[in-house]
N, C-alpha and C positions, 0 to 999 in steps of 0.2 A: 280610695273607697269612699270617703266622705265627699270628695269632689263629685263623684258620680251620683251621690244621693241628692246633691243640689242641681246637677246638670240635667237630670231627667225632668224635673218639674220646669226648669228653665226652657228646655226644648219643647215642652208641651204648651208653653205660653204663645207659640205661633203655630199656625196651621201649615199644611203642605205647601201652600202658595206663598208663605212668608208673611201672611197677614196676622196681626196680633189677635189673640183670643181674649175676649173680655171676661176674665175671671178675676174675682177679687182675692181669692186665697188659693194656695197650692199646698197639697199634702207633701210634706217632707219627712223622711224617716230620720230621727235623731238617734244615733247609735248610743250615745252616752246614757240617755234616758230609756232606751229601748222602746220608743213609742213614736207615733206619727204626730206632727204638729202642723197646724194651718198657718202658713206664712204668706205675706204679701209678695208681689213680684219683686219689689225693691229688696226685701230681705233675702229672697232667693238669689238675686243677682249678687248681692254683697257676700253671701255665703259661698256661692260658686267662685267668685273672684278670690276670696280669702283662701279657700282650700286649694285652688289651682296654683296660687302663688307659692304656698308652702310645699305643694307637691313638686313644683319646679325647683325650689330651693333644695329639696331632698335629692333630686337628680344631680344638681351641681355639687352638693356635698359628697355624694357617692362618687362622682367622677374625681373630685379632688383627693379623697381618701384612697381611691384606686391608684391614682398617679403617684401619690406619696409612698404607697406600698411598693410600687414598681421601682421608684428611685431608691428606697431603702434597701430593697433586695439587690439592686445593682451595686450599691456602695458596699454592702456586706460581702458580695461575691468578689469585689476587687480587694477588700481588706482581709480576705480569708487567710492568705499566706503572710500577712504583714508581721505577725508575732514570730513566725518561724525564722525570719531573716534578721531579727533584732537581737542584739547582744544585751545581756542583763546589766552590763556596766554602763550606766548613763553618767557622763561627766560633763562638767562645765568648767572650762579653763579660761583664764584671762591672759592674753598675750600682748606684747607690745607690737605696734605696727607702724609703718611709714607709708602714708598715702600721698599720691600726687594730686596737687590742686589744679585748678583750671589754668593757672599761669605757669605750669610745668615746674613748680617748686614742690619740695617734699614737706609734709606736715606730720609731726609725730602724733601718735594716738594709741589707743588700746582697742582690742577686739575681743569679743566673747566667742569662744569656740565650743560648740556642743558636740560631744562624741557619743555615738551609740553603735 
């Protein structure tokens, strides 16, 4: 909305042939103050650029939030039956193990086994 408030005066700074119109000030509606102000062409350009940039940031943020919502819904759908298949008894056991090394020898060790 505010972008268009600055865009209209900026577009009125050139005529139909693309030639600049020699006006010193342009009337811009300032929504926060609920009034019109006379601004120079440079101020109008800076305002238009400022609000266009943040309008585009808003679109990017909206797309990211939408994508995160879709990913979260997909993960939630995959985990829907996760608790139904899980036993209440979660255990952690330490067991001895014998592993083969890269030289075909056995090495003693321990392993942690999680049971659920």
